[in-house]
Steps between C-alpha positions, in 0.01 A plus 500: 500500500363627162327282242518507127319319215613198315432677172620847590792518731491890494207480738583543861208497755442422865351171634179685576468622147572150361242340724229749404570477124542122491629499147700755309347716224684320229404159632819414690507369858657693789826356649779621736691748294845332551551149619836608617330725745257237648504495882693210648414272786783321683463140617494621855214732434299218324554247773419738788155542344419152638432674837255740362134455388428507133375870496843607632675284246290659218569838632869445506500395128254754372660798659798444276297543189225748581521883566234477781524628864575241757149548661330477163680182411446344847137572475485327160670188620315472825162547341574254233652214695395529870125471436446306171705180549343372818456121477853371454738796460607709211703219336567141595805283431454119473792265471346258250822290437856538605605784271164642406311751697161618386448872538118539537403843401123445504392568851339831432143599446463366143713188542761590235856646506373825347375594842857553616530805266142596445417546866769760531477670158171704595690660769804569288266636219319731740824658630638516151189686376541765772864533408479505133149528358307813423190313386186451704464127446714203388351221287687172530483279205576125551525217243499170690548132441318441814676572834613865444148597432350392827799605709487857340120520551533401860792730571347808341133458587353828628849669524430873464592677184552170304280309254612154380389307188604138440489318170526111496477243216161353534615135439855550641446485874396239754133500622622603840699796367202609289268489802747696705499783245130511403386506860752764613361761739584872480348825352809579289555165327410387147556152348464385139543164327672520169466279188856373445801414701701685761738641233186662325411663839849620562560638156174691504568640845850605409364674196264713714800624677653639194182613323513881460119525460436314827770683664362845408154399625640371818712810555183716442312305765790524749574127475841344486568136385705248694544132518491223767667243278864422557584755224456755789823528700288545819362155441834332418717668770332338806553160345862535548454500872368150537812344337714688752278397785497134393881483496498640854262225602715233340802621707283513820392133434873411457411370154784709362799699642509886436650561165401158350348522146154372434291425198158660443233321284214711377196397295438812295326636189546874506851466651442743785523256791844361382623857415452599850732222602751619237487852663547340848813329358630830364461666849691224668301178533735203438329312217656219294222463239156646420285218370228632269213245462242516224193295406405388149521868386882467533600828334732596785669153500561529136634845528744422778625203306519652155510885530201520267168635631232385261132536586394368164389164648177324617360638818410225762225535768627297780438400867744763607326807340703764675782391272307492172692789359706556179604854568704518827507867579762500765756338281551847354648620825751214518607560148552873571734404783703224336541687164697769682185724553448546130168658441556496123544126493191437721290734283628322183413161650152587619404685189600184304289286745200723434547508122630151426430298822862423572851628563844355566756629754811325380738252645685729742180604680370156484813379683449770763150367550620145529743597775213629695195296404407141439173460282283197505144413433235249612224336294133474625531122570836558693323789702235248615748222569708738705200598716412144559841350567600774753164463690532127507859511615480782758151612546589837366230643276611749227311706245549462128753786459718381786494158350635636175783660691579185702525277197742749336689514817547120503615521136755757596630303792585215262771742359617623835558257793690759713236488773448870496174595681219609276205726570204362304247782476148387565278756335139407590286301738408176323131565553508799255535225238301242683355318204832447332676393820209265574522339152884464542442301820181306432394536138200704353304667767131395523288776658245248611731243665463446869772657719753218606600432856717788651867396472737528798681814546825519291631812668720291731724439188632854557572467879567842648481696169116488518381794723194485713173489294650296202282192591199323368279759659265643244484885494181533314256259332646414169280368209568320171848400398644691808301286744583162313872595464512602874320183611731283298827658585437612852647849420260784567387746237570860607218713623572777251398252219223303675334836587441549127198271545180690454660847445308710250646529148557866427677500151383320194608707200705343232703715257696440186859629526406785263237620758744535781586856397123599506463341846778709633363821343154416669663469841680829449174665419 
């Protein structure tokens, strides 16, 4: 399969080239050249995956998209998924209520769904560099709203031939996310806070990719740029696999019959996670509706419902910071596909977005979107209410982003009482946003309050769905809000987060968005 650019369809490159470059020279994103030529999975092929471990499932999906040798790809999936998801398994499926299954994607080393792709991307990148790159080193540039930064840093630390620089909004991530990044180990990692929001970080990083002055200096130094954000096809492609895998698990649990359609609800800001579900549908996954959930920054909801993308609005800093985004990069890929692979239209729209802050796709394309997607949003108060009500009713503790998705899913189900099973994507461990989760349950956190009596274990609510190790046993000594939340809920904080206690802070530099270019040049030199 070859890949082209959303803004220049005359381009035709291999998957390895697309992964190394990350973003096309004119600013477009790489996509499969022809949707009509996408590989197809039959229902039998999907359901027989239930008898295979996750690395085998991922291999079976990825081999259809990537021009890698069998041994190369098997090494990638085995190194990513056999050794880094030890406690509970790669993913976990929890039947919360009759028709809703929580797809927990946060059982990797950084406690966020980004691990599912960013544990394998370093392997894919290394192979792609050997296949496609003539440079001595690759510099990966990452703009993050929180989770991508840590997952990328952890995945790429000390990988030979690669340097990685992460830029995060200084007031736009949770305290835990910030600590994960600024204490990151590794000799090849660089972390910077940025004055501004995620869009400021993302726009400045994208500008570096297309800056000829920076490009010339990088080329002279033997350095190529790439990305670990979901704008990179090597980051997005592995996410397709976990939707296919979850369907196989639903069949195995006899929750659905082979061929039954399901809904998938995804809380998303940059549109990558739900776009992976769209690609899964296009290669054969039976999907009834893709439910796109937004927080107060509801630009995707408004776009799906009106066909007008308008970022000229107030930016809200919320308790679900990974969704605090007004420019959803991966939407460009969807629009390229549903517009009949029109690079001219996509270029026109995104030039207008850059110049005026808005564009409109028209009624016909909006109708296509509505046939695929339902868009809804959740306020800050509704996010907190959802966390509290779900925990009080079932003992299930969810993070702020998952709560946004769950509230939107409940809204959708008011319009569809068909009983179709739904995968509700849970994107992060609740302890990554511990203070917000605590406040949703118990009110404002007081750092000096005594820890209450340890509550009884609530894991029994999930019967056989809870694997060994998901108990009240504490993996490491938590402090602060993690300890108090753990003591009051009886749900253990993960070792990957509690182990942050006492780690030395390595990165303290704060930049303006205008200084990002200079920071990149300094790393090159």
